Residue, then its C-alpha position, 0 to 999 in steps of 0.5 A: m295377536t301381540e298388544t302394542p305396548k301402552r304409554t305409561t307417565r309417571a304422576g306428577h306435574g313434569a314427571d318423566t316419562i316412558y312411552w311406546d313409540p311406534v314409528k321408532k320400534s322402542y321406547v322413549g323416555a321424556v326427562s324432565l330437567g328444570y326449565a334453561p335460562n330462557g325459561k324453556r322447559r328443558r325434556p331432553k328425550v332417550y331411547g331404548k328396547t325395553k322399559t329397563e333400559v330407558r329408566q337406567k338412561i333417565r338415571d344417568l342423563k340425571k347424574e351427568v346434570q348433577t356432576g356437570v359432566k355430560a359424557p358425549a354419545n358417540y366418544t368411544v374408548t379408541d378418542a379417549v386412548n388416543d387423547w390421552l397420548e397425546r394430550g396426558l403424556k406432554g413432556r414424555d419421552e415420544k420414543g419411550t413411554i408414549g412410543k410403549n404405550r401407544s404399541m401397546a395399546n393400538k397392539h392389544l387395546i384399541p382393536l379390541i373394546g377401541k369401538a366402545k362407546l365411553k359412557e356405555l362401557s361397563a366394568d363387564d367388558v373391560d373384565d371380558w377384554l382382559d381374560s380374552r388378553a390373559e391367554f397371551l400376554a404376561t401377567r405384569s402387560l396384562r397391568d400396564l393395559l389396565a394401567i392406560l385404560r385407567r388413566s385414559i378414562a381418568h384423562a377424559q373425566r378431567r375434560d368432562k368428557a366421562a362420568r365414571n372410570v369403570a376401570l377403576l373396578v377391575t382388577a388385571p387376571e393373572g396372565r403367562p408366566g413372563r419370561p425371568s431376569k437373568a444375570l450373567n455370570l462371569e465367564q459370560a460377562k466376559a464373553v461378551l466384551v470380548a465379542a464387543r470389543p470392535s464395536r462402537l457400543y464397547a464403551y457403553l457396555v463396559v459402563s453399564l456392566l463394571s458400575g450398574v448403572r441403568t441405560e436410560e442414565a448411560r444412553p443420555l451420559t454427557w462428558d461433563h459429568v465423567f471426571l476420570s483425571p479429578l483432583e487430587g484425593a478424589p478417585p476417577h467416577v462418574a455423576v449420574w445425574r440424569s435420564v432419559r425420563k421426563h425432564g432429563e429426571t433420574k428414576t429416583r431421588k437416590s438414582r442421583r448419583t457419583i460413582a468411583l470407576p474401576k479402572q479398566v472404565v477408565d481405561v477404555l473411557e479413554e481410549h473412547s474419548r480419543w477415538q471420539r475425537q478422532e472420529r468427529a474430528s475426520k468429520g468436520m464435526e466439532w467436539s463438545p465436553a459436554g456432548r454425549v459420550f455415546t452416540t451414533r456415526s452422526g453423532e445424534p442419540l443412541d436409541a433404545a430399539n437401536v441398543r438391543r438390537d447392537f447387544k443381540a448381535i453382540v450376545k450372539k457373537a459371544g456365543l450366547e442364547p440371544e435373549w439377553t438385553p441391555r437391562e440385564l447388564r445391571h442384573s448380572f452387575v448385583s449378581l457379581l457383586s453379590d457373589h464377590g460378597i458385597p453387602l446388600e446395603r452397600i449394592a443399593l447405594l450403588v444402583g440408585h436404590s431408596s433402600q436395600a429392601t427395593t434392591e432384595a426385591v427387584y434382584r431377589k434373584q441374583l443376590r447369594p441366596v444366604i446371608t453369612q455376615g451373622a454366622e461369620a461374627m457370632d464365630e469371630i466372638f466366640a472364638d476365644d472361648d476355647g470348646g465352652a460350648e462343648a464343655h456346657g453341652a456335656 
């Protein structure tokens, strides 16, 4: 016959008490938290299947009282993620940053650990969840997922809905190898531009490929930042001063730059401007010098998803594999300049990087693997030394 657990009490007046409740069939912990403002004793209760579980809940409850954080009992991971997406990303692009994070969370986070109560979530739970995704996702995607969870819990902490952030105790595992970015060679780049010629995306692709602007910088570009016939002494140029990011800011301070335009880009943009004026006039729409350079047929801003779709069709028409993306036009720009012998520090300025180290790290596969300037300089320096090296060696 199984012996009924006996009531156990810690010594001292007002001490915490743990006892067995035969009705609820669980251990009960009565916690002593002093007195409320009305003079009544505060004795909340916690429940568990074992004394150890009850003791841990008592410690957690006291910690909440000490920190002033009272995590809601039924507040789940899903609640935390949705609150962060709704309130923690105000001002961000709905179709960009918010859309990307929401898509990842709805696909890989919420269905798997979303039902877990946030106050009961452990580092082991987070580890197990990430490990289950490592078979399907690239390492970068796993890191992005962990970042979503960390920021969601941090947002909950700022609103006194979580006592601690267990996601900070976890490191994302190695996942599947991601698809490496690649660059078009000169023949492929020419083929893409020929295939794009009849498309309304043609000017967009020419500017992206021949000037190296990011896709997020090309889409919000306005005509008042395009100078095709500047004052005497200045070359045609474009002022890259905004992007689709929050408040229109560029990615970094050095991303805010002015780029001289090749003659081919100038010719294409002049033709594009004439065509856009005619198109808008035929529809009774007013043309504005402050309007966007690249728009939809209805004059709306280009959407990133639509650009990717149209670019995929153009690439296929050019006879290339369809896996190419618009952002790889920037990689192609770097690669073509590097192959042409343009120094790394100049490429860094053109693409708007804070240092050439960033350019080298991001585009290491597109840059020429051998730095020849040192060897070329030494050849010039010692060009007049008539065989001195050979004589010394002899």
